[in-house]
N, C-alpha and C positions, 0 to 999 in steps of 0.2 A: 608493404602494400598488398601482399597476397592475402593476409588475414582480413584486411578491409574489403577486398573483393569477395571473399567468402562470406563475410557478414552482410554485405550488400545483397548477394544472391540469397542468403538464408532469410533475410528480412522480407523477402518477396514470396516466401512460402507460407502455407497455412500452418505447417509444423512449428515455425517460430512463434507464431501468435498463440497456437494451442499450448505450447510450453509455458508461455507467460500466463495464460489463463489457468493452466494446471497448477502453477505455483500459487496463484491467488486462491484457488480452491483448497489447496493443501493448507495454506496459512489460515484461511477462514475456518476450515474444519478443525484445525488445531485450537483456534480461539473458542469455538463452540465446545470442544472437548474440555478445555480448561473451565469454561463457564458451567456447563451442564453435567459433566461427569465428575470433575474434580471439585466442583462447587466453589470456584473462585469468582467472586463478584466483580463484574466489569465496572470500571469507573467512567466518568464522563470523557476523559481523555482516551480511554480504551475504545469507547464507542466511536469517537471522532477518528481515531486511527483505523478502526474497522471500516468506516465509511471511505477513508482514503484508499484502503486496500481494495474495496469493492470498485472504486473508481478506476483503479489499475485494471481490474477485471473488465470493466466497461470499455476501456481503451483497447484491451486485447480483443474484445468482441468486434470493435470497429475495424481493427486491422485484419481480423479473421474474415470479414465480409469479402474483401477483395484486396489481398496483400500485394498483388501485381499492379493495382491501380495507384498511381502516384498520389492523388489527393486523399484517397482512403487511408493509405499507408501513413502519410504525413499527419493526418488528423489523429490517427491512432498513436503515432509517436509523440505528438505534442500533448495529447491527453495523458499518455503514460508519464511523460515528464512532469506535467503540472501536478498530477496525482501523487507521484512519488516525492516530489519536492514538498508538497503540502504535508504528506505523511511524515517526512523527515522533520519538518518544522514542529509538528505536533508531538512526535516522539521525543525530540530534544527538550521541548517544554515539559513533557511528562517526566523525563529523567530529572529535570531541574526541580520539579515538585517533590520527587522522591528523595533526592540527595542534598537539596538545599532548602529544607522546609522553612517556611516563613508564614506567620499569621497574616501577612500583608499580600502574599502571592499564593493564592490557592485556586484550584479549579472550581468551576461552577458546581452547584449541588445537583442540578438537573441538566440534561441535554437540552440544547436549544436548536431546533430545526425550523425552517421556514413554515409559516402558517399553511402554505399550499402543499407542503410535503412533511407532515408530522410522522415520519417513519417510525419513531419510537412508540407512537400510539397504534400504528397499523400493524407493526411486527415487534411487539414488546420483548419477546423472547430473544430477539436478535439485536435490538437497538435501545433497550432501556438500561440505564446505568443506576447502580445502587451500591457501588464500592467507593473506596477512598483513594483518590489519586496519589496521595503521598505515601500510602502503605505499600511496602514491598511484600507481596504475597507469594511469590514464586521466584526461584533463581535456578539457572542452569549454567554450569561452568563459571560460577561467580557473577553472572550478569542477570539483571532483572529483566522482566518482559519488555519494558520500554527500551532498555538498552539493546536488546535483541532486535527490536523494531527499528532502532536507529541503523543497525547493521543491514537489516533487510531493505529498508527504504534507500539507504546509501548504495547498497549493492544494485538496486534497480536503476539508480541514476548512473552508476558506472557502466552497467550493461547498456543503458540507453545512449550514453555518450559514445560508446564504441559503434553501436548500430547507427546512431545519427550521423556520426562522422563518415561512416561507410556509405551513406547515401550520396555523398559527393564524389565517390570514386567510380570511375568507369569500369564496368564489368568486362567489357571487350578488351582483348589484348591487341 
């Protein structure tokens, strides 16, 4: 129970939310390095996974506003969970495209965002896709980029589970 009390207290600090935001900045900077320096073309699934990562960053910003405020913290936690879960779903689907190729199960040719937010047109260098989802263009320690994203999004959900559970533990002894 001591670790849960510590997590509860930590989740009420700006440092906790800054660390979450810093991880998003690191992963997004890495993605941009792969895209613009290593010249690896992002595919449609890569872009959707990127948006899910940005959504985690948005959740971190919400939590950062007032981490001691119960409603603000819970909105941040819920948004973090929804974003990480969606990112995990997308990454698993992307892994399936790469390692179980099928002419009947392929990703879209173009990203599809709502008409009211065509972010691929607003910021094409960040949200335009021109790669092939089934192609493995990079590996590290034997894992492809989507496989690493499965680990990253799952790690976010594990961290969130601990912090979420800690919200129900009293900090006072």
